[in-house]
N, C-alpha and C positions, 0 to 999 in steps of 0.2 A: 287719439287720448292726449289733452292740455293737463300738464304737471303743473299749471305755474294756477289754475283755477280751484276754488274751492267748493266743491260741487256735493258736499255733506259727507256723513258719517262713513258711508261706503265707498266713497271716494280717497277718503284718507286712510281706512283701513287694507284699500285695495294699493297706496302707495306704497303705506308701510311694509307690507307683506312682499309688495313687488319689490321693494332696496333691500328687506331682508333677504329675499332669495339670491336676488344677485349677487349678496355681498358674500353671503354662503357659499356660492355657488364656484365665486372668484376664488375666493381664498383657500376654502375646504376643499374645490375641485373635485377631480376624478383619480381613479387609481391608476396610472400610466409604471407599467414595468420597465426601469433600465436595463439594460443590455452593455455590460462593460466589459471589455477583454483585459484580464490581468497581462501587466506587462511582463514580459518574459525576461528572465535575466539567465545568462548562461545556459543558450539553449545550445544542443548537442545537434551534429548534423541529420541529425533522423528527425528534429524538431521536438526531442523529450529534454526537461531538465536534468541533470546530474545532481542528484541527492549527494548530501557526504556522506560517504563510505561505511559500512558495517565495523567494518574491519580492515586495518593494514594491514598488507602482507607484506611489507617493505618493514616492518617493525616486530618486534618479539615479546611485545607489552601481552597479546591475546593471542590465542589459538584459530585457526584459520583451516579449511581445507577448498582446494585445488581440484575442483570436480568436471570431469569431461564426457560430452556426450557427441558420440558419431552410431553408425549405423550397427555397432555392437552392442549399443547402450543406450538403446532409445530413441536417437535420432534416426529418420529415415534415411539419412545419407551422411556421408563424410564429410563433407565441407557445407560452410556457410558464409556468405557475403557478406550479409549485415543485419540486425536485430534494432528492434524497437519494441515499445511498451505503449497501448493504449489504456486511456482513465481507466478502465472496469478490471484492468489489471492482468490480463493478458502477455504474453510476449510472443512477438511475430519474428519468426526467423525466412530471411530471403534468403535462397538458395538455388542451385544449378536445377535442382530437383523441383524446384517452384516453394508456394509460401506454406510455411507449416506454423502452425499455432501450437502453444506450451502453454499450459494450468500451474505448472508444478508437480504433474503427475504424469500426463500424457501429453505425448509428441502428436498430432493431429495434421497430416497433410489436407492441404484446401483442396478440392477437386481443381485438376486442373483443363477440364475440358471447356473452360471459358476462356482459355488463353494465356491463364495464370500458371506458367510452364518453367519461368526460367528468370527470377526475381535477381536484380542487380541491386537493388537500392530500395530504401524505407525511409515513410516520412509521415509521421504523425501531425495533425496541422492547428491550429488553435480551437476547433471543432470538436479535436479529437476523433478525427477522419483518417482512415489509413490509404496513404499514398503509395502505391506498387509500381515500379519501375523497373520494366522486364529488359531484355534483352536482344524481343526479337518480336513483341506485342504491343510496345507504347506503352502507355501509362495507364494504370488503373487507379481507381477511387473506390474506398469499402465504407458504406456507411448503412450500419443496422441491417448486416449481413449481405445488403444490395451492394454489385459491382457494377461500374461504371467505365467505358472504356475510352481512349482517344489512340488512334493511331494515325498511319501515314494518309487515310481518306479523311479523315478530320482535320488534314491540316498539319502533321509533324512530319518534320522532314527527315526524320529518321525515325525507324521503331524501336533502336536500342539506346534504351534511358538510362545514363548515367549519375545523373544527380537531379536531386528536386527539393525546393526551397520555397519559403511564403514569408512575404510584407506585409507589413502593416496593416494594409489595406483589405488580406485577406486574399490576394494574387499571388497564384502559384506558380513560380520558374519550374519547367522542367529542362532541363540539360540532357542531349544528346550526342550519340554518336558521330561525327562527322555529320552533325547537322544543326548546329548551333543550339539556339534556347527558342523555348514556347513559352507562352503565358494563357494559364488557365483563369478566367474571372469570377467573381461570386456568380453568376450566371450559367456557369458552366459554358461558356464561349473561349475557343482556342485562336490564340493569332501570334505569329511569330514574331520573335523581338527583330526590328529591320534595324540592324546596326550589320556595315558590310564588315566589320575587322570581326565579329563574332561568326556570321555565316560560314556551316560548312565546316565549323572547327567542333573538334569532341570536346565536349566539355567533362572537364575530368571532378571538378569537386565546385557545389553551391552552399556558402556559410551566412548564417543570418550577423550581423553584427548589432551590437550595442547602441549603435547610431539608427536604426531601423536600418543600413543600405544591407545589403545583399552582395556579397565577397566573393568573386568567381575564379577558377583556375580552370585553363586550358590545359589539354594533354601536352599543348608543345613548351606549356611554363608560361602565359599569357595570363597577365592579373587584371581583373576589371569587377565594376561595383555597377549595381542598378538601384534603379530606386523610380516608383512611377511608373515603370511599364516601358522604363528607355537606361539607356548606357549610362551614368555620371563620370566614369574617369577610364582608361583604357592604359596598359603597361603591356608593352609587346616583350616577346623573351629576349628581341634583340638591345633593347634599349635596358633591360633590368640589368639591376646588378649584381643581382644572384641569378647562377644556373642551374638546370638541373632540379630544380623546383618539382618533389613530389606531393607535396600537401600544404593546406593553408588552416590556421586559426585564427580568427578576430581575437585580439586582445579583448576583453569582456569592460575592463577599467577605462581603455583607452582607444576613442574612435581615430580611424584611419591607423592603426597601426597592428601589424599581422605579425605572427612566429609562419615561420617559413621552415617546412621541413624538406631537407635535401636526399638527394641520392648518396650522397657523400657525407656520412653518418656528421649531420651538422644542422641545427638548427640556429636560425638566424632570427632578428628583432627587427623591427622598425619602422619607419613613416611610410607608406604607401605613395601619399601626394608627393614625397620630398626623394621617390625611388632610391630609399633607404640610403639616402645622402649617410647618416648618422646611424650605424649598425654594429648591432652586437651578434656575436657568435659562441655558440654550444656547442664542442666534440661529446657526440656520442656513442662514440665508437664505445664495444665492436657493433652496435646497433647500424642498418644499410638498408636505406629506401623506407623512408618512413613512407608509410599507407596512410594514416589518422593520426591525429591529434584532438586532445580533448581534455578540457578544464573540469577537474573533479579534487573539492576539495582547496580548490584555490593553487592548485600542482598542474603540471603538464604533463598528463598519461598518453608513451608513444606507444603505439603499435606499427612494428616494421616487421620485414620480409623478415628477420632472423632471430626475433624475440619485442619484449616488453619493456619498456622505459619508466622515467618517470625525471623530473627535471622538478625540485623544492628550494626551498630555501635553504638545504644545505648542500647541494650541487645535482648530479646525474648519477640518478644508479638502475642496476637493471634487475628485473625480476629471475632471481634464481630458485631452484627447484621446483618447478611447477611445470604442468607436462605439455604444456603449449610453445613451443619457441619457433613455428615457421609458417608462415605468409600471414600474420595477425593482420586483420581488415580493420577491425572497428572498437572500440569499448563503450562502455556505456553503466549507466547505475540503475536498476529498477530500484521503485518506490523504499524497496525496506534498504536501501544503499548496499544491495549486493553487487560485486563488480563481473560484469558478463564479455566475455572475450568473444571472437568469431577469427575463423582462420577460412581460408579458402582450400585449404588441408587437412587441416587438423577436427575442423568441424565446430566444436562450442566448448566454451568452458566458463564457469563461475566460480570466483572464491568466494566464500560465504563463513559469517563466524565456526566457528567450531567451543562448542564449551569443554568438549575434551583437545586440552593442550602438550603437543606432544612433546616433552621437553628434551628429548636427546637430540631430536633432530635440531631444534631451535640451537642446541648448546653445542652443537658438530660434534656430539660423540657416536662414536660407531655403535650399530647396534647391539646388545647384547639381552640375556635372561634375566631378568630383576627379580630376587628375593623378596627384598624387603624394603621399606623407605623410611624413612625417619625427618622431622623436621627440629634441628636444635639450634635454637636461635636463628640468625639469618641463613644457614647453613642447610641442603638438603643433602642427606646421607645415603647411600644408597648400596645397597649388598647385593653383587650378584654371584655365580659361578663362580667368579676370578679374580675377586676380591672388593675393594670400596671404593667405589666413587664420591665426588664428592662436592657438589655445585655450590658455589658462591658470587652472592651478586650477580654481572651476566656472563661468568665466564666458568671454569671447571677449576677449581683449585687444586693446584702443584701439590701442596704438601699441609700435612697437619701434624705438626713439631710437637714432640713428645719431650717432658723433662725426664719421666723416669719409664721403665718397661720390665714388670718383673710379676715372676709366678706368685699365688697365693701363699707358696712355701720360699717366696725368697727368691728363687733363682733370677737371674738378670737376662732378660731378652735380646737385649743389646738390640735396642731397636731406637732411633730418634725422630721417626716420622708414622703415624699412623696405616696411613696409605702404603706407603713401603712393609709396613709389618706385616700387610692383609695382602700382600699382592700374592696371585694364585690362589688363595684360599678362599673358599665356599662360605659363603655368610649367606644365615637363612633368618635371623631376624635382626631388627634392630629399636631399641627404644631409648628415651627421653624418661625418666624417673623424674621423683619430686622434690630431689636432692641435686638436680639439675647435673647429675651423670648420664652418660651414654653405657647401654646394657648392649653388648653384639653375639650374639649366637650362632660361632662358628659352627662347621662339620666335617669333626674327625682331623683338629690340628691347634688349635690353641682353646678350645671348651667355650668358655664365656668370658669375655673381655666386657673388663670395666675403664672406661674412657672417665678419668675426672678430672676434669682443668689442666689435662696437660699431662697427668701419671696414667698409665695402666696397668691395672692388674688382670693375669690371667689365674681362672678358675677352672681348674682340669681335672682328671677322673685320679689324677694321681693324689690330688688337693682335697679327692674324696667327693666330689663329682658322680653321682650316679653311671655319667657316659659324658663321652666326646663330642655324641654323635647327638649333636643338638637340633630341634626343629623350631622352636621360639622360646621367649622370655615374654615374664610377664610381672608388672610391680602389685603388689597384693595392697589392701586400704593401708596395714600396720606399716608400710614400708619393705617388707619383706618382699625379695627378690624371687619366681618361679620359673622354674624352666621345666621344659619338657622335651622327652626325647627317646631315642633308644635304650631300655634300663628299665624305666620310670622316672620320674620328676626330682628335682633340687631345688631344696631351696634355703636362700642365705637370707641370713637374718645377723646384722652384726657381725658378718665377715664368719658367720659358725654356719657352717652346712648340714641341713637331714637331706636323708635322703629315704625315697620309697621305689624302692627298688623292684617293681614286679611283682614277681610269684613269693618272695616270703613275706610281704604284705596285704596279699590275698588278691592282687591284678594279676587277670592271667597273662594277659600277655601286656609284658613291659614295655612296647610301640606307643608312647600314647603322641598323638598328632596333634589334638590341641588341649589348653585348658584355658581355665577361669575361676576365679574365686566367684563365691554364692552369694546370697545375699543375709546370710547369717555366717559370711566368713569359712565357709565349708569349701572346699575345690572340687570342682568338676570337670572331671578329666574322660575327654573322647578317645578311643585308642582304635590302632587299625585293626579290626575283625572283631570286638569284643564290646562293642557298644558304649555306655557312658558310665564312671564309677565315681560316687561320690563320697570323699575323704572328709567324716565329720568327727567330731569330740565321739559322736556314737558310736564308731566305725565304721567299716565300709559298705556302700549301699551298689549292688549292679542293675544297673537298667538295660534292656535288649529288645528286642523284635518282638517278647512277650509280651513286654510293656506300653508295645506302640510303637515302636521305632520301624521305620520303613528299612533302615541297614545298620548293621554293627559296625559297619565303617564310618566313622565320624570324623570328620573333614575339619568343623568350626562348631564351636558353641560361642556365642554372643550375649552378655545378659542386657536384656531391654530393660530400662526405665521408664519408656513410655508403656509398654504393655506388661510391666511388671512379670516378667518371665526370661525365657532365653529359647534364643531363637538356634537352631541346630540346621547345620548341612551335611546331611550323609549320602553315603555310596549311590543315592538315588531317587533322593527326595529331601525334601524341608519339614522340618518338623518343629513343633513347641512346646517349650516343658513350663509346667507352673513350678514356682517356687517352693513348693510340697512333691515334687518330682513328675506330676503326671503328664503323659506325653500324647502330644495329637501328630500325626501323619498330615502334612497339608497337601492333602491328593489334588486339587486346585490346580497347585501350582503347575506350568505347561511343561518345565522344563527338569529334567533330572540331574544331569552332571553339573554341581556346581559346588563353588570353592570357598567363599565368604561371603560374609551379608554384615551391612551396615545399617545403622540407623539413625534418619534427621530426627530433627525436634517437632516435624510435623506427626511423624512415627512411618513416612515411608520408607520402604526397605530396598537396600539397593543393593542386587543379589549378584555378584561376581560369578559367571561361570565359562565353561567354554566353549559358549557360539558368543558370550557380548556379556551385558549389563540388562538385567532387568529391574525395573522400578515397577511396587507394586506397594499399595498401600497395605500396612499390617493391617488395621481393624479387618476392612474386606477379606482378606485373607482368612484372619481368625473368624469370620461369621460362616466359613465352609461354603459358599456358595460361588457361582462360577467368578472369576475375576479374568480382567485382560489385563495384562503388566504392557507397560512401555516396553519395546526391548530398543535397545541401542547397539548396535553391529558394526561392520565394515562400512555397511551401505549409509550409515545412520552418523557417521563424525568417529566413532571409535578406531584408530587406526589400526589395534592389533587388541589378541585376546588378554586376560586376565594369566597371571601362573599361576599354577596350579599349588596348590598349599602354599601360598605366599602371603606374608605381610604387609599391607598397606597403612600408610599412615593417613589417618584425620584429626585435623586441626581444630581447633575452637570455633574458626570460624567459618568450619563446612568444607575446606579443601582437601579433598583425597587424593592423595598422592599411590595412584593405583600402578604396582608393581606387574610389569605386563613381559611379554615373551621376547618383545623388542626393544624395551626400554621403559620409560617410565611416563604415564598418562596424569595430567592434573585435571579434576572439573570440581566442582562446586555442588555439594548435594542440598545445599540450604535454599540458593538462589532462583528462581524460574529462570530458565531458559531464555521465552522472549516475552515481550509486552505482547498479551492479545491485542489491546487496543489497536494496536500498527497495524492491526493485519488487514486486506483488504477482503471484504465477504460481499460476495457478489449473489445474484439471482438476474443475470444480464439478460437471459430471453426465456419465453414458453413457449410452447407447442403446444397448439391444439387443433388436433385432427389434422396431423401433420402439417400444419402452417405455423411460421414461425412469427410469436409478438415479440416487440419489443418495450419497455416503458414509455410512458409521454414523458414530457415534460418535467408533470412532478413526482415522477416516480412510480407511478401507477399503469398497473396492466390490464386493460379494456381487455378482456375476453368474448368474445360470442357465444350469446347464449344457447346456441345449439349443439354446442361444443360436445362431446362425447369422451374422448381420450385428452386428458390434459399432461403434459412432461415437463416438469420443473427440471432446469438444469444449476443448480447451486454450487459454486465454488468459493474456496475458502484459499486468496491465493500469496499462496508463503513460499518461497524458492533457497529458504534455510532447510537444516537438515533434520530442526527437528520436525514431529507432525503428530499437533495436536488434536485434541478431540473436538468433534463440530457434530453436537444436538441439533436437530432440526422439527418440526412440528407445523403442521396448517392450523391454525387456529382456526374453528369450526367446523372442524372434520376429524384432526387425529386426537384421540383423546388421551395419547403421551409421547414424549419425546422417544425420538429415536437417535442413538448416539452412534458414532465409528468416528474412526482413525480419520484425518482428511486424507491421505492416501487411499482412503475406499469408500471415499465420497461419492456416490453415483446418481443419475438422474432418477428423481423419482417420480413415479408412474400415480394419476385418479382419475378414476374410472367413473362417469357421472355423478360428477359433481353435479351437486344443486345450484340454482340460481342465487346467488347475492354476491356479498362481500367478504373476504376472508386475510388473515394476515398470514402469511411465509414467514415466521420465526427459526433465525439461526443464532446458533448460542455457539461463541469456538472459547474452548480451553483450555490450558498449558498442560501438558502430557500427563502433569498427577493432577489437574483439576483442581489448583488452588489460585488461579485469576481466570477471569474468562469477561467474554465482551459478547452482549447482545446486538441482533441489528434485525429489524422487519422488514417484508415489502408488501405494498398491499396488492390484491389482487381481485379483479369484480368482473363477475360473470355475468354476463347481461348488461341491464342497462342499473345504472344508481342515479338518484339524484341526490345531490348532497343539499344542508338544510340553507348555504348561502345560493344555492342555483333557486331551489323552492324559494326562498326570501326574494329571491331578484323577481320570477316568473310572478310574483304578486303583486310587486310593486309595478311590474311592465300591464297586467291586468288593470291596476286601479288606474294606471293612465290611460290606457284604453278607455275605460267606463268615464272616465273625466273627458276625454277628449270627444268621445259619443256624445256627451250630454252639451258641451258645447256647442259641437254641430247642431245639434235640435233648437237649441236653444237661442244660436246665434242666428239660424235659417228665419225663425220666427219674429223675432224683434229688430235684426238689422236688415239693410239694406246690401247688396253685395254690388251694387254701382257707385258707392261709395267707397274713397280711395281709403280712409282708414278699417273700412268694412275688408274689402279686398284685401288688405295687408293681414289682418288678422285670420282670416279665409287662408292666409297662405301660410301663417303661423301654425295654424292646427294641423293644415296637412301636412306641412314638412315633422312637425313632432308625432304625428301617426306615424311615417316612413321611417321615424330615427323607432319608435318605439318598434314596429315591425323587424326591423334591421338587428335590434337589439335582442328583440325573440328569438329570431332566428341564431343566433350566433348560441345562444344556451339550450334551445330546443336541440340543436343537429347536434351540440355537443356530445349529446348522451347518445347517439348511434355509434356503432365504432366501424361502420363499413367506408369506407372509401369513397363509395361513389356521392357521398355528403361533401366531402373536400370541397368542391365547386361551390357548392351552395352556400357552405360556411362562408367561403372567401367575397361571393356576391352580397349575402346577408351585413359584414362585417364591412364592406366597400358603401355599401347604403347608409350603414351608421355613421365611418366618418364624415362622409360629405354632410348628413345629415346635422351632425353633432354640429358643424361648423355653419352651416346654413341658416339653421333658426336663429343664433344670435344675432348673423348678419340683418336679419330680415325684423328683428325685435329692432336694432338701432336704428334701423329705417322707421319705424314705427314709431320710435320714441322723437325721433327727429320732426315727423310731420307732427305729433302731437305738442311738441317745443313752440315750433314756428309752421305751420300752416303753408307756408309760401310750395309752392309745387313746382316751381320753376326749380329752388332751391333745394326741394329734397329728390329731386332728378340728380341735379349735380352733386349731390353727398350718395346717393344711392350707387354712382356710378363712381367715385373715387374709394368708396366704402366696402363695394364689391370686388375691390382688385385682390386683396388676401384669399376671400372666397372663391375666387374664380383659382386661384393659382391652387387651390387645398384640393380643387374638383378633378383638376387636372393631373395631378400628382397621383389623387388617388385611382384614377383612370387608366393611370398609368404603372399604378401598380398592379391591375391585374394580369400584365404578362411580366413585368419583374419581379414582384415578391418586395422592391426594397421596404415599404411600410411595415408590411407583416406578411408571416406566410400560417399554415394551419399546418400543424408536426403531424404524425401519424396516431392515430387515437382521437383526431380532430379535436386538439389544442391548440388554440390560439399563443402564436411567440411571435417575437417582435424579429423582422426579417435582416436578411444580413448585411444592408447597413445601417442597423440601429437605427432608423429614424422613424420609431414610432412616436417621437414628440413633434411632430410637423404639423398635426392638426391642433396640438397645444397652442400653439404661440397665437395664432389669428382669433382663438376664440377669446385668448386670455388680453386681447387685446380689445376685443369686440366690449367684453364686460365694462372693461376699463374704463374706454371711454363711455358709457352708458352710466358708470358710477360718476362721472363727473359732469354729464346734464343731468342727472338726479341733483348732486350737490347744487348745481346752480338753478334748479326747483325749486327745491324746497329742503334746506339744509336740516330742516325736523328730521326728517323723514331719513335723512343717511346718517343721523346721528343716532339716531335708535335703533336701524338697519347695525352700524359699527357695535354698538352695548350687546345684543342680540347675537351676534356671529360666533356666540358660544356656540349655538345649537348643533351649527352645522359640523364641529368637533365633535361634539359628545355621540352626533349618528357614528360618526368615522371610529370612536373606541366601543361604542355597542355593535354594533353591525357591520364589523370589517369586510366583510365576504359578503354584503349584498351591494349589487350595482343598482342604481338609483335612477341617472342621468333621465329616460324621460318622464319621469314620474317629478323631479323634480322641475322639467321645464314644463311640465302640464301643469303646476303648481303657479308658474311664474303667468300663465296664460288664463288660471282661472283670477289671478291678482289684476293682470288685466281687464277681464271681464269684470270685476266687481267694479272698477274704477269704471271702464265705460258706461257701466248703467246711469250715471250720472251725467252723460250725455246726450245733447238733441234726440233723439229717435227720426228726424224729418230733414235730412240736406239732400243738396242736391245733388245728382251725381255732377261730374266734372265735365 
């Protein structure tokens, strides 16, 4: 083709179209998937990232729980050597009993028949594969449920593996006992690290540093660094200035600087290259023999033989009052920020946030039965059977000074301190009134005390009270103070006492357990065995079992502004009473022995009981249908049970200070316990007729069409103390959601599911259902053809039609003996091969059979080769068209062919190595481990750039027009981003060439 000629309208059109297509193809290009590994920072010894902690056990600002697991509490063994977490959310524990998987509910021991029976170390690499170092069977890697093993027959010098790490190139280093280091490359080839200084030594630790170096420690105390499969530096223990080294920790902010843990209760810090010439030391006694150190929250956490400690800006601290304190081997944080520790003697321990803050332990108070709590300004007043405790700031107050202490009759109590005055006195109830006075109800000692800014007044039976045996005190809306107890009730208004004293006022049983003010200022009284009495201007009204109460022992009456009525706790049930005194016993509530009821602004009830705390929606409870309350007991963070017939403070902010059997527990009943959006929700695998399937790179499950039974394995990975509600539904099959607590989430079976596409939808709600997070997973049973795939196949079919037509016409009108004709025929045939390879890639992807993977690799290899070969031939063809000097064409043919030949050689090598691309499970194309999918793109861009330059020299008008019309390719990408059309674009280029060829002479002599 001669671009310098003007052979008529068809030739100009052909040139114009050809230039446009070349520019469009060069600038618009094709979609190349980039594969970039995130730069790891702060990697722990097991390959994970230590997240910021969810709660700090060294501080007293938030509540936490330390929960241990051993063979008596779910863990299949009483010891643990190591722990790691993979990306989907599973925790993996390595122990002498083997490999154990934990999902937050169940510990599952992995079958040890394959050799994984004695696990010493774990490592999660940059591709989320779990590496397992065993004590006697070498090293394993687990990927999508499949295990691969390397042992002594494969080149390991020792089958006892003690440390594993990974470098920036994906090379795995395996440290052995008395066996030095072996390396496993990305092609799974194992080779020993040849260095006489490490051969035969026991590798104690391998740590990846921020500078890309692998830092190592031998059992003897030798320090070394590795890079690119070789030793960079080595410092023998004889020359090292630090002796007795037990563990190392690379400084994540300063390359070549290390923290060194020793057996002599010291942490040293210095420069490895200078042999710690300038070295800092920190005494960490009483801890000895540091097993592991980790950076978490910018602080150094220390695991030692006799406990756990931390180095931070404030110095060194040991973690006290926790159950794990012996042979602590490792610490890490999970994705929620919970702390996990392992001990080779005590098992597994987690430290997690606890919405229930135990105040007595925090302030070092001895356990005591608490009857009442009250916030008075910034002070917490606590009434017990033996007196008054006051917490102020971060400590227990020693005194509450008194300026005056008298009885209502004027007798001097001779006291200067309120705490001292109440020493040994049983306190039943404390409240603060609207005038900022404290009212303290005592049992048979001082009656009712009024503390008014330093002055105390005592109201007793001698002063006109119904009794000195008081149970509770309440303020009415008019400011009067109501007390109840044995003998009836007393009302204090403006220092004047009114008494309703039992039988004389028509109250058969004068022992009043609870009292509340009604909506019309009447008094609603709950008695010990005679039900409820309503005292109003109209007289006294009695309500008992005949009126709907389940029991006539009434422990608590709480007025509800949300439901406009009264919540009632009786001796055997809960009940609700309307303002006109219609009573309904709530028989759907599952627990009978309830003490008190608190209601939050959303209408949720917090029911304090002898078993713990139940949380239930008040509106759902009143509807009368089945309810499933959230329960918090000892296993879910509540330290101990509430005290019977006690009175707890509920502040305006929603903080409830629960009077408990061993102290005070604080919890906020307004705030959600956990952000549901943070929880990992996963469907990691599906079983189809007993065979396990994993999602492809796009997250889609491709299941065989002939599968009869499908088993879905949904997980919500939460390792905290909360138990959120989980709803799931298979869209396209299930008609409604199925809801269960996370702790009861089980595998789901589907039988004889029809062919087609489905979505498995999971929704996680907080325990009371106010916050939720939803995810979905795509499942295809049988074959599914997407719109993008259909579009691509249409484009390939159009390419084949165009190419077939060109073959026919060129066979009829051109002679194959001419050089330009031979080149043109070669262009057609190369594009045919490209179209066939491209169609194979898409057609075979529709099959889920692993037998087609090799054919896909072959098809993609053909595609890549002719992707480059076509523009190479086109460049030679243009060279001949511009300058028909055949000798010059042969010269350029060889010169231009070098990049093409190199790409072809690399692609053929890819058949063995998979460097350029691989085929994942489910027949999905993905870049290879060396991230080299860009290699064929460079020569293609080179060829088209040279062609554009040649066209510019041949005809500038054609080139300028192509630049103006380049937007067409961009529009294609915007409108049809999922449609691949490389062979079709190449076919259009050939059509343009053919239109140009029609203006050339038909009868040239063959060379």
